[in-house]
N, CA and C atoms as an extended XYZ file, in Angstrom:
576
Properties=species:S:1:pos:R:3:atomname:S:1:resname:S:1:resid:I:1 pbc="F F F"
N       154.438      120.860       91.790 N   MET     1
C       154.136      119.512       92.105 CA  MET     1
C       152.483      119.239       91.463 C   MET     1
N       152.503      118.130       90.885 N   GLU     2
C       150.930      118.117       90.317 CA  GLU     2
C       150.123      117.129       91.579 C   GLU     2
N       148.980      117.732       91.603 N   LEU     3
C       147.845      117.407       92.612 CA  LEU     3
C       147.266      115.802       91.951 C   LEU     3
N       147.146      114.798       92.738 N   THR     4
C       146.382      113.869       92.244 CA  THR     4
C       145.106      113.335       92.955 C   THR     4
N       144.627      112.821       92.404 N   GLU     5
C       142.876      112.775       93.536 CA  GLU     5
C       142.835      111.386       93.497 C   GLU     5
N       142.169      110.894       94.604 N   SER     6
C       141.943      109.327       94.836 CA  SER     6
C       141.213      108.827       93.989 C   SER     6
N       141.041      107.370       93.898 N   LEU     7
C       139.670      106.994       92.924 CA  LEU     7
C       138.212      107.306       93.407 C   LEU     7
N       138.441      107.494       95.011 N   ALA     8
C       136.907      107.707       95.704 CA  ALA     8
C       136.707      109.245       95.325 C   ALA     8
N       137.935      110.047       95.143 N   GLU     9
C       137.387      111.375       95.345 CA  GLU     9
C       136.794      111.340       93.296 C   GLU     9
N       137.493      110.888       92.308 N   THR    10
C       137.013      110.866       91.024 CA  THR    10
C       135.553      109.986       90.773 C   THR    10
N       135.621      109.144       91.432 N   VAL    11
C       134.412      108.364       91.436 CA  VAL    11
C       132.968      109.017       91.856 C   VAL    11
N       133.669      109.456       92.897 N   LYS    12
C       132.530      110.757       93.873 CA  LYS    12
C       131.903      111.873       92.772 C   LYS    12
N       132.890      112.194       92.063 N   LYS    13
C       132.638      113.775       90.924 CA  LYS    13
C       131.945      113.071       89.908 C   LYS    13
N       132.422      112.131       89.351 N   LYS    14
C       131.570      111.408       88.357 CA  LYS    14
C       129.721      111.194       88.917 C   LYS    14
N       129.631      110.798       89.864 N   GLN    15
C       128.255      110.279       90.543 CA  GLN    15
C       127.725      111.704       90.562 C   GLN    15
N       128.506      112.666       91.264 N   LEU    16
C       127.761      114.036       91.378 CA  LEU    16
C       127.494      114.824       90.151 C   LEU    16
N       128.303      114.381       88.906 N   ALA    17
C       128.128      115.358       87.802 CA  ALA    17
C       127.021      114.421       87.135 C   ALA    17
N       126.790      113.180       87.013 N   SER    18
C       125.831      112.398       86.592 CA  SER    18
C       124.225      112.406       87.403 C   SER    18
N       124.289      112.883       88.718 N   TYR    19
C       123.152      112.835       89.514 CA  TYR    19
C       122.265      113.611       88.983 C   TYR    19
N       120.699      113.435       89.051 N   ASN    20
C       119.636      114.026       88.534 CA  ASN    20
C       119.111      114.629       89.642 C   ASN    20
N       118.953      115.853       89.981 N   PHE    21
C       118.645      116.670       90.865 CA  PHE    21
C       117.171      116.962       90.800 C   PHE    21
N       116.627      116.853       89.685 N   LYS    22
C       115.426      117.050       89.174 CA  LYS    22
C       114.687      116.030       89.766 C   LYS    22
N       115.176      114.720       89.299 N   LEU    23
C       114.137      113.433       89.816 CA  LEU    23
C       114.248      113.640       91.474 C   LEU    23
N       115.474      113.625       91.830 N   GLU    24
C       115.418      113.964       93.523 CA  GLU    24
C       114.552      115.076       93.837 C   GLU    24
N       114.187      115.870       92.980 N   ASP    25
C       113.214      116.714       94.116 CA  ASP    25
C       111.574      115.987       93.630 C   ASP    25
N       111.509      115.614       92.452 N   GLU    26
C       110.469      115.064       92.223 CA  GLU    26
C       110.013      113.822       93.107 C   GLU    26
N       111.107      112.963       93.248 N   THR    27
C       111.403      112.023       94.320 CA  THR    27
C       110.932      112.010       95.782 C   THR    27
N       111.342      113.699       96.094 N   LYS    28
C       111.154      114.090       97.579 CA  LYS    28
C       109.521      114.534       97.382 C   LYS    28
N       109.031      114.763       96.535 N   LYS    29
C       107.488      115.503       96.664 CA  LYS    29
C       106.774      114.414       96.515 C   LYS    29
N       106.819      113.117       96.007 N   TRP    30
C       106.270      112.217       95.627 CA  TRP    30
C       105.951      111.382       97.496 C   TRP    30
N       107.396      111.187       97.684 N   ILE    31
C       107.178      110.814       99.313 CA  ILE    31
C       106.613      111.646       99.861 C   ILE    31
N       106.855      112.706      100.185 N   GLU    32
C       106.033      113.726      101.173 CA  GLU    32
C       104.431      113.626      100.831 C   GLU    32
N       104.477      113.808       99.722 N   LYS    33
C       102.728      113.501       99.243 CA  LYS    33
C       102.333      112.018       99.877 C   LYS    33
N       102.961      110.900       99.316 N   THR    34
C       102.301      109.669       99.668 CA  THR    34
C       102.234      109.845      101.467 C   THR    34
N       103.292      110.327      101.787 N   LEU    35
C       103.081      109.569      103.864 CA  LEU    35
C       102.625      110.952      104.200 C   LEU    35
N       102.218      112.159      103.451 N   ASP    36
C       101.477      113.132      104.256 CA  ASP    36
C       102.459      113.968      104.897 C   ASP    36
N       103.732      113.836      104.702 N   ILE    37
C       104.652      114.891      105.723 CA  ILE    37
C       105.306      115.558      104.663 C   ILE    37
N       106.193      116.230      105.405 N   SER    38
C       107.788      117.527      104.991 CA  SER    38
C       108.763      116.706      105.286 C   SER    38
N       109.697      116.987      104.154 N   PHE    39
C       111.107      116.642      104.796 CA  PHE    39
C       111.896      117.768      105.563 C   PHE    39
N       112.974      117.714      106.087 N   ASP    40
C       113.431      118.420      106.912 CA  ASP    40
C       114.165      119.536      106.038 C   ASP    40
N       113.634      120.928      105.662 N   PRO    41
C       114.380      121.496      104.762 CA  PRO    41
C       116.027      121.729      105.385 C   PRO    41
N       115.902      121.808      106.394 N   SER    42
C       117.546      121.896      106.940 CA  SER    42
C       118.652      120.792      106.698 C   SER    42
N       117.990      119.654      106.270 N   LEU    43
C       118.645      118.318      105.905 CA  LEU    43
C       118.410      118.090      104.372 C   LEU    43
N       119.923      117.789      103.911 N   SER    44
C       119.945      117.290      102.632 CA  SER    44
C       118.670      115.903      102.427 C   SER    44
N       118.475      115.364      100.982 N   PHE    45
C       117.831      114.242      100.602 CA  PHE    45
C       117.849      113.200      101.363 C   PHE    45
N       119.893      113.198      101.037 N   GLN    46
C       120.221      111.592      102.114 CA  GLN    46
C       119.940      111.908      103.442 C   GLN    46
N       120.002      112.719      104.087 N   GLN    47
C       119.748      112.657      105.513 CA  GLN    47
C       118.746      112.863      105.898 C   GLN    47
N       117.620      113.120      104.885 N   ASN    48
C       116.192      112.837      105.470 CA  ASN    48
C       115.874      111.483      105.515 C   ASN    48
N       116.447      110.703      104.548 N   LEU    49
C       115.884      109.557      104.178 CA  LEU    49
C       117.222      108.501      104.785 C   LEU    49
N       118.248      108.724      105.367 N   LYS    50
C       119.372      108.219      106.071 CA  LYS    50
C       118.592      106.927      107.208 C   LYS    50
N       117.885      107.185      107.978 N   SER    51
C       117.387      106.621      109.395 CA  SER    51
C       116.428      105.445      108.819 C   SER    51
N       116.168      105.410      107.628 N   GLY    52
C       114.993      104.306      106.761 CA  GLY    52
C       113.973      104.216      107.443 C   GLY    52
N       113.386      105.387      108.482 N   VAL    53
C       112.370      105.516      108.783 CA  VAL    53
C       111.084      105.933      107.551 C   VAL    53
N       111.503      106.664      106.740 N   LEU    54
C       110.699      107.481      105.568 CA  LEU    54
C       110.700      105.985      104.614 C   LEU    54
N       111.715      105.193      104.624 N   LEU    55
C       111.393      104.268      103.280 CA  LEU    55
C       110.585      103.103      103.882 C   LEU    55
N       110.470      102.575      105.118 N   CYS    56
C       109.984      101.430      105.941 CA  CYS    56
C       108.165      102.067      105.641 C   CYS    56
N       108.285      103.523      106.265 N   SER    57
C       106.884      103.644      106.271 CA  SER    57
C       106.243      104.122      104.839 C   SER    57
N       107.160      104.010      104.183 N   MET    58
C       106.382      104.676      102.081 CA  MET    58
C       105.937      102.680      102.253 C   MET    58
N       106.834      101.817      102.639 N   MET    59
C       106.659      100.702      101.828 CA  MET    59
C       105.105      100.010      103.019 C   MET    59
N       104.973      100.568      104.020 N   ASN    60
C       103.788      100.032      104.880 CA  ASN    60
C       102.775      100.795      104.378 C   ASN    60
N       102.930      102.145      103.497 N   LYS    61
C       101.730      102.684      103.122 CA  LYS    61
C       101.487      102.129      101.952 C   LYS    61
N       102.310      101.392      101.179 N   MET    62
C       102.348      100.242       99.811 CA  MET    62
C       101.080       99.106      100.400 C   MET    62
N       101.775       98.539      101.209 N   VAL    63
C       101.167       97.352      101.534 CA  VAL    63
C       101.330       97.442      103.220 C   VAL    63
N       100.103       97.312      104.019 N   PRO    64
C        99.928       97.730      105.411 CA  PRO    64
C       100.729       96.428      106.002 C   PRO    64
N       101.346       97.095      107.205 N   GLY    65
C       101.923       95.897      107.739 CA  GLY    65
C       103.082       95.322      106.973 C   GLY    65
N       103.643       95.133      105.787 N   ILE    66
C       104.633       94.469      105.514 CA  ILE    66
C       105.990       94.574      105.852 C   ILE    66
N       106.405       95.797      106.881 N   ILE    67
C       107.510       96.130      107.597 CA  ILE    67
C       106.935       95.827      108.573 C   ILE    67
N       107.360       94.874      109.570 N   LYS    68
C       106.535       94.731      110.922 CA  LYS    68
C       107.291       95.791      112.213 C   LYS    68
N       108.159       95.785      112.234 N   LYS    69
C       108.724       97.119      112.936 CA  LYS    69
C       109.899       97.835      112.420 C   LYS    69
N       109.636       98.937      112.837 N   ILE    70
C       110.355      100.227      112.310 CA  ILE    70
C       111.033      101.025      113.511 C   ILE    70
N       112.803      100.921      113.307 N   ASN    71
C       113.235      101.457      114.094 CA  ASN    71
C       113.140      103.273      114.664 C   ASN    71
N       113.190      103.753      115.458 N   THR    72
C       112.935      105.350      115.748 CA  THR    72
C       114.422      105.477      116.441 C   THR    72
N       115.118      104.791      116.664 N   SER    73
C       116.314      104.720      117.235 CA  SER    73
C       117.652      105.487      116.644 C   SER    73
N       118.112      106.299      117.138 N   SER    74
C       119.549      107.201      116.461 CA  SER    74
C       120.359      106.188      116.403 C   SER    74
N       120.672      105.366      116.920 N   LEU    75
C       121.597      104.377      117.035 CA  LEU    75
C       122.016      103.783      115.385 C   LEU    75
N       122.976      104.035      115.083 N   ALA    76
C       123.529      103.832      113.580 CA  ALA    76
C       123.002      102.164      113.017 C   ALA    76
N       123.264      101.123      113.697 N   PHE    77
C       122.909       99.668      113.391 CA  PHE    77
C       121.476       99.557      113.465 C   PHE    77
N       120.671      100.478      114.322 N   LYS    78
C       119.208      100.559      114.220 CA  LYS    78
C       118.830      101.050      112.625 C   LYS    78
N       119.498      102.409      112.576 N   GLN    79
C       119.127      102.870      111.329 CA  GLN    79
C       119.353      101.934      109.914 C   GLN    79
N       120.307      101.313      110.063 N   MET    80
C       120.774      100.745      108.848 CA  MET    80
C       120.088       99.250      109.085 C   MET    80
N       119.068       99.073      109.797 N   GLU    81
C       118.532       97.621      110.024 CA  GLU    81
C       116.930       98.368      109.363 C   GLU    81
N       116.715       99.262      109.797 N   ASN    82
C       115.404       99.894      108.818 CA  ASN    82
C       115.982       99.786      107.376 C   ASN    82
N       116.844      100.192      106.476 N   ILE    83
C       117.124      100.311      105.496 CA  ILE    83
C       117.053       98.620      104.658 C   ILE    83
N       117.896       97.953      105.387 N   SER    84
C       117.885       96.813      105.246 CA  SER    84
C       116.293       95.823      104.945 C   SER    84
N       115.578       96.343      105.865 N   GLU    85
C       114.066       95.720      105.845 CA  GLU    85
C       113.369       96.545      104.448 C   GLU    85
N       113.970       97.563      104.274 N   TYR    86
C       113.067       98.578      102.988 CA  TYR    86
C       114.009       97.448      101.732 C   TYR    86
N       114.821       97.555      101.776 N   LEU    87
C       115.681       96.957      100.701 CA  LEU    87
C       115.330       95.156      100.204 C   LEU    87
N       115.282       94.553      101.702 N   ALA    88
C       114.416       93.116      101.597 CA  ALA    88
C       113.277       93.137      101.379 C   ALA    88
N       112.039       94.280      101.416 N   THR    89
C       110.897       94.452      100.659 CA  THR    89
C       110.639       94.973       99.701 C   THR    89
N       112.109       95.626       99.262 N   CYS    90
C       111.979       95.753       97.356 CA  CYS    90
C       111.985       94.657       96.971 C   CYS    90
N       113.065       93.735       97.186 N   GLN    91
C       112.989       92.106       96.672 CA  GLN    91
C       112.024       91.291       96.954 C   GLN    91
N       111.076       91.510       98.068 N   LYS    92
C       109.943       90.957       97.859 CA  LYS    92
C       108.583       91.277       96.811 C   LYS    92
N       108.873       92.716       96.692 N   LEU    93
C       107.866       93.380       95.459 CA  LEU    93
C       108.211       93.085       93.898 C   LEU    93
N       109.651       92.572       94.038 N   GLY    94
C       109.563       91.728       92.571 CA  GLY    94
C       110.812       92.934       92.011 C   GLY    94
N       111.603       93.921       92.687 N   LEU    95
C       112.815       94.623       92.060 CA  LEU    95
C       114.170       94.137       91.678 C   LEU    95
N       114.365       94.179       90.963 N   THR    96
C       115.889       93.009       90.299 CA  THR    96
C       116.962       93.677       91.386 C   THR    96
N       117.982       92.707       91.045 N   SER    97
C       118.967       93.175       92.058 CA  SER    97
C       119.730       94.287       91.086 C   SER    97
N       119.196       95.038       90.322 N   GLU    98
C       120.082       95.832       89.423 CA  GLU    98
C       119.285       97.520       89.946 C   GLU    98
N       117.890       97.078       90.606 N   GLN    99
C       117.296       98.206       91.122 CA  GLN    99
C       117.380       98.320       92.323 C   GLN    99
N       118.038       97.743       92.992 N   ILE   100
C       117.964       97.799       94.710 CA  ILE   100
C       119.580       98.341       94.848 C   ILE   100
N       119.888       99.244       95.927 N   PHE   101
C       121.178       99.627       96.348 CA  PHE   101
C       121.780       98.678       97.367 C   PHE   101
N       122.599       99.006       97.858 N   VAL   102
C       123.595       98.298       99.076 CA  VAL   102
C       123.220       99.202      100.456 C   VAL   102
N       122.803       98.978      101.502 N   THR   103
C       122.419      100.073      102.650 CA  THR   103
C       123.793      101.077      102.622 C   THR   103
N       125.161      100.853      102.601 N   LEU   104
C       125.938      101.852      103.032 CA  LEU   104
C       125.541      103.183      101.124 C   LEU   104
N       124.841      102.519      100.442 N   ASP   105
C       125.030      103.603       99.641 CA  ASP   105
C       123.979      105.160       99.975 C   ASP   105
N       123.508      104.157      100.831 N   LEU   106
C       122.348      105.802      101.518 CA  LEU   106
C       123.049      106.288      102.890 C   LEU   106
N       123.078      105.193      103.671 N   TYR   107
C       123.383      105.413      105.086 CA  TYR   107
C       124.803      106.446      105.016 C   TYR   107
N       126.091      105.954      104.222 N   GLU   108
C       127.255      106.611      104.133 CA  GLU   108
C       127.294      107.498      102.606 C   GLU   108
N       125.768      107.768      102.315 N   SER   109
C       125.760      108.688      100.598 CA  SER   109
C       127.035      108.313       99.827 C   SER   109
N       127.093      106.842       99.790 N   LYS   110
C       128.428      106.332       98.585 CA  LYS   110
C       127.745      106.335       97.287 C   LYS   110
N       126.377      106.059       97.067 N   ASP   111
C       125.796      106.138       95.486 CA  ASP   111
C       124.565      106.758       95.416 C   ASP   111
N       124.046      107.610       95.905 N   MET   112
C       123.042      108.196       96.126 CA  MET   112
C       122.166      108.261       94.884 C   MET   112
N       122.892      108.023       93.402 N   GLY   113
C       122.420      108.144       91.972 CA  GLY   113
C       121.567      106.510       91.945 C   GLY   113
N       122.134      105.339       92.991 N   LYS   114
C       121.907      104.190       92.849 CA  LYS   114
C       120.504      104.097       93.432 C   LYS   114
N       120.516      105.430       94.651 N   VAL   115
C       119.384      104.960       95.901 CA  VAL   115
C       118.148      105.413       95.095 C   VAL   115
N       118.518      106.929       94.498 N   LEU   116
C       117.301      107.467       93.447 CA  LEU   116
C       117.154      106.406       92.229 C   LEU   116
N       117.553      105.918       91.403 N   GLY   117
C       117.043      105.284       90.801 CA  GLY   117
C       116.144      104.210       91.605 C   GLY   117
N       116.449      103.852       92.532 N   ASN   118
C       115.560      102.471       93.207 CA  ASN   118
C       114.121      103.313       93.669 C   ASN   118
N       114.681      104.318       94.276 N   LEU   119
C       112.905      104.920       94.323 CA  LEU   119
C       112.256      105.357       93.371 C   LEU   119
N       112.909      105.957       92.018 N   TYR   120
C       112.185      105.827       90.895 CA  TYR   120
C       111.606      104.735       90.228 C   TYR   120
N       112.284      103.498       90.605 N   ASN   121
C       111.635      102.136       90.232 CA  ASN   121
C       110.583      101.867       91.049 C   ASN   121
N       110.688      102.062       92.784 N   VAL   122
C       109.550      101.883       93.477 CA  VAL   122
C       108.426      103.014       93.165 C   VAL   122
N       108.594      103.555       92.930 N   ARG   123
C       107.416      105.106       92.441 CA  ARG   123
C       106.660      104.220       90.967 C   ARG   123
N       107.520      104.052       90.158 N   GLN   124
C       106.764      103.418       88.832 CA  GLN   124
C       106.139      102.453       89.208 C   GLN   124
N       106.387      101.575       89.854 N   ARG   125
C       105.734      100.210       90.283 CA  ARG   125
C       104.337      100.617       91.097 C   ARG   125
N       104.885      101.655       92.195 N   TYR   126
C       103.721      101.876       92.960 CA  TYR   126
C       102.527      102.687       92.023 C   TYR   126
N       102.759      103.682       91.121 N   ASN   127
C       101.823      104.043       89.954 CA  ASN   127
C       101.405      102.832       89.168 C   ASN   127
N       101.925      101.599       88.878 N   GLU   128
C       101.316      100.794       87.991 CA  GLU   128
C       100.531      100.103       88.962 C   GLU   128
N       100.496       99.879       89.999 N   TRP   129
C        99.785       99.171       91.171 CA  TRP   129
C        98.355      100.125       91.094 C   TRP   129
N        98.511      101.375       91.067 N   SER   130
C        97.394      102.341       91.543 CA  SER   130
C        96.397      102.481       90.579 C   SER   130
N        97.495      102.072       89.028 N   SER   131
C        96.537      102.145       88.165 CA  SER   131
C        95.979      101.038       87.012 C   SER   131
N        96.623       99.954       87.918 N   ASP   132
C        95.862       98.816       87.198 CA  ASP   132
C        94.838       97.715       87.853 C   ASP   132
N        93.668       97.822       87.391 N   PRO   133
C        92.516       97.578       88.258 CA  PRO   133
C        92.749       96.115       88.139 C   PRO   133
N        93.368       95.419       87.384 N   SER   134
C        93.909       93.835       87.463 CA  SER   134
C        94.454       93.121       88.638 C   SER   134
N        95.332       94.374       89.442 N   ALA   135
C        95.935       93.828       90.343 CA  ALA   135
C        95.312       94.037       91.858 C   ALA   135
N        94.128       93.237       91.947 N   THR   136
C        93.282       93.712       93.382 CA  THR   136
C        93.419       92.670       93.914 C   THR   136
N        94.276       91.392       93.857 N   LEU   137
C        94.759       90.562       94.804 CA  LEU   137
C        95.788       89.774       94.876 C   LEU   137
N        96.717       90.030       96.253 N   LEU   138
C        97.805       89.459       96.118 CA  LEU   138
C        97.999       88.699       97.428 C   LEU   138
N        98.848       87.673       97.444 N   SER   139
C        99.129       86.966       98.350 CA  SER   139
C       100.637       87.170       98.942 C   SER   139
N       101.094       86.816      100.352 N   VAL   140
C       102.120       86.621      100.585 CA  VAL   140
C       102.493       85.396      101.161 C   VAL   140
N       103.651       84.715      100.592 N   GLN   141
C       103.287       83.393      100.864 CA  GLN   141
C       105.110       83.154      101.514 C   GLN   141
N       105.190       82.416      102.565 N   GLN   142
C       106.748       82.345      103.345 CA  GLN   142
C       106.162       80.582      103.764 C   GLN   142
N       106.964       79.905      102.976 N   SER   143
C       107.054       78.178      103.675 CA  SER   143
C       107.748       77.817      104.836 C   SER   143
N       108.755       78.814      105.073 N   SER   144
C       109.982       78.500      106.764 CA  SER   144
C       110.430       79.682      106.590 C   SER   144
N       110.913       80.085      107.351 N   SER   145
C       111.804       80.907      108.309 CA  SER   145
C       112.875       81.105      107.249 C   SER   145
N       113.634       80.168      106.454 N   THR   146
C       114.698       80.264      105.659 CA  THR   146
C       114.586       80.606      103.999 C   THR   146
N       113.100       80.593      104.024 N   THR   147
C       112.877       80.693      102.740 CA  THR   147
C       112.277       82.168      102.870 C   THR   147
N       112.491       82.890      101.721 N   PRO   148
C       111.881       84.448      101.450 CA  PRO   148
C       110.510       84.535      101.213 C   PRO   148
N       109.838       85.798      102.051 N   THR   149
C       108.780       85.778      101.711 CA  THR   149
C       108.557       86.341      100.105 C   THR   149
N       107.289       86.080       99.243 N   LYS   150
C       107.308       85.796       98.140 CA  LYS   150
C       105.822       86.724       97.992 C   LYS   150
N       105.635       87.634       97.249 N   LEU   151
C       104.050       88.126       96.997 CA  LEU   151
C       103.975       88.009       95.746 C   LEU   151
N       102.494       87.352       95.518 N   LEU   152
C       101.935       86.822       94.321 CA  LEU   152
C       100.759       87.476       93.934 C   LEU   152
N       100.466       87.571       92.629 N   LEU   153
C        99.033       87.895       92.266 CA  LEU   153
C        98.130       86.296       92.285 C   LEU   153
N        96.876       86.761       92.370 N   LYS   154
C        96.060       86.020       92.490 CA  LYS   154
C        96.239       84.619       91.139 C   LYS   154
N        96.211       85.383       89.972 N   SER   155
C        96.971       84.350       88.732 CA  SER   155
C        97.838       83.595       88.914 C   SER   155
N        98.984       83.820       89.851 N   GLN   156
C       100.081       83.040       90.276 CA  GLN   156
C        99.563       81.914       91.314 C   GLN   156
N        98.580       82.947       91.963 N   LEU   157
C        98.391       81.692       92.579 CA  LEU   157
C        97.333       80.076       92.593 C   LEU   157
N        96.718       80.484       91.062 N   ASN   158
C        96.157       79.376       90.755 CA  ASN   158
C        96.567       78.522       89.636 C   ASN   158
N        98.187       78.868       89.229 N   SER   159
C        98.775       78.018       88.283 CA  SER   159
C        99.164       77.091       89.216 C   SER   159
N        99.400       75.744       88.476 N   SER   160
C       100.202       74.866       88.972 CA  SER   160
C       101.436       74.358       89.147 C   SER   160
N       102.065       75.787       88.564 N   SER   161
C       103.490       75.480       88.397 CA  SER   161
C       103.943       76.247       89.899 C   SER   161
N       105.383       75.913       89.905 N   SER   162
C       106.316       76.785       91.513 CA  SER   162
C       105.966       78.011       91.421 C   SER   162
N       105.721       79.000       92.241 N   PRO   163
C       105.019       80.088       92.128 CA  PRO   163
C       106.835       81.059       91.929 C   PRO   163
N       106.530       82.030       91.356 N   SER   164
C       107.690       82.985       91.348 CA  SER   164
C       107.789       84.167       91.563 C   SER   164
N       109.092       84.997       91.832 N   LEU   165
C       109.045       86.539       92.650 CA  LEU   165
C       107.792       87.174       91.166 C   LEU   165
N       106.814       87.809       91.823 N   SER   166
C       106.146       88.636       91.443 CA  SER   166
C       106.694       89.883       90.912 C   SER   166
N       106.566       90.298       89.288 N   SER   167
C       107.054       91.718       89.145 CA  SER   167
C       105.536       92.445       88.698 C   SER   167
N       104.346       92.093       88.991 N   SER   168
C       103.486       92.320       88.586 CA  SER   168
C       103.403       93.674       89.539 C   SER   168
N       102.211       94.166       89.546 N   PRO   169
C       101.887       95.812       90.216 CA  PRO   169
C       100.587       94.832       91.796 C   PRO   169
N       101.300       95.548       92.316 N   LEU   170
C       100.115       95.682       93.806 CA  LEU   170
C        99.302       96.886       93.654 C   LEU   170
N        97.914       96.588       94.504 N   PRO   171
C        96.836       97.870       94.645 CA  PRO   171
C        97.779       98.936       95.238 C   PRO   171
N        97.271      100.155       94.758 N   ALA   172
C        97.791      101.624       95.546 CA  ALA   172
C        97.723      101.700       96.660 C   ALA   172
N        96.773      101.075       97.641 N   SER   173
C        96.248      101.351       99.097 CA  SER   173
C        95.741      100.090       99.262 C   SER   173
N        96.155       99.150       99.787 N   PRO   174
C        95.728       97.513       99.797 CA  PRO   174
C        95.241       97.754      101.150 C   PRO   174
N        94.209       96.882      101.583 N   SER   175
C        93.613       96.798      102.964 CA  SER   175
C        93.581       95.307      103.290 C   SER   175
N        94.080       94.982      104.517 N   LEU   176
C        94.523       93.479      104.558 CA  LEU   176
C        92.809       93.013      104.881 C   LEU   176
N        92.534       91.642      104.022 N   LEU   177
C        91.292       91.124      104.102 CA  LEU   177
C        91.168       90.195      105.188 C   LEU   177
N        92.531       89.034      105.051 N   SER   178
C        92.851       87.630      105.505 CA  SER   178
C        93.837       87.598      105.945 C   SER   178
N        94.280       86.438      107.078 N   SER   179
C        96.021       85.901      106.770 CA  SER   179
C        95.428       84.499      107.565 C   SER   179
N        96.303       83.572      107.560 N   SER   180
C        96.415       82.288      108.037 CA  SER   180
C        97.862       82.184      108.629 C   SER   180
N        97.638       81.491      110.116 N   PRO   181
C        98.539       81.343      111.163 CA  PRO   181
C        99.466       80.619      110.684 C   PRO   181
N        99.683       79.622      109.475 N   SER   182
C       100.493       78.532      109.357 CA  SER   182
C       101.992       79.019      108.912 C   SER   182
N       103.254       78.169      109.021 N   THR   183
C       103.877       78.192      107.962 CA  THR   183
C       103.769       78.705      106.731 C   THR   183
N       102.479       78.323      106.219 N   THR   184
C       102.588       79.355      104.962 CA  THR   184
C       101.379       80.119      104.975 C   THR   184
N       102.003       81.367      105.251 N   THR   185
C       101.206       82.572      105.333 CA  THR   185
C       100.616       83.319      104.006 C   THR   185
N        99.650       83.455      104.080 N   THR   186
C        98.520       84.136      103.090 CA  THR   186
C        97.700       85.192      103.298 C   THR   186
N        97.988       86.214      102.600 N   ALA   187
C        97.372       87.629      102.889 CA  ALA   187
C        96.549       88.232      101.677 C   ALA   187
N        95.433       88.474      101.949 N   ALA   188
C        95.172       89.288      100.445 CA  ALA   188
C        94.859       90.737      100.390 C   ALA   188
N        95.051       91.399       99.930 N   TYR   189
C        94.736       92.944       99.332 CA  TYR   189
C        93.758       93.146       98.372 C   TYR   189
N        93.190       93.825       98.394 N   ALA   190
C        92.525       94.342       97.486 CA  ALA   190
C        92.314       95.891       97.554 C   ALA   190
N        92.209       96.268       96.316 N   MET   191
C        91.970       98.050       96.090 CA  MET   191
C        90.605       98.164       96.786 C   MET   191
N        90.843       99.119       97.690 N   PRO   192
C        90.063      100.114       98.194 CA  PRO   192
C        88.820      100.821       96.936 C   PRO   192
């Protein structure tokens, strides 16, 4: 009798065969260095990231306060909420839909290659921001509760056309300079 494998098993085998363990190790070291933490060695890369706490913390390290609340609960929906906040922030920072995974890719380890690709892109963006002296001022704009927040460079704020989502770099360790409490929120960040 011939054994057949399911489509899901076949996909998982292909993903594992193409998974870049060297990049995973480099990404793990980058996250540990960025956050000044150590991954739990008894857990896998996915298990260390699954709660979304490290991802949200990393975003707050890049742009302080961009994620207002990080859930520390062990409840699944709270952890998935963290991952969703991280992904929404990736969009605000200008990552494309091709560079962003879906929550279950990480939470249920459906496609860790996609997660790793996203973290690679975030790392590249972070490295660009930290090395680009022209990326000294950034604005966070939100025109209403139904409009997504957009991050804009100073040059985009000065243009007369409608602002678009920035793919330009942010400062490495921005510090909050000012904010305005109206429906249009503006915050400026400068490199230290």
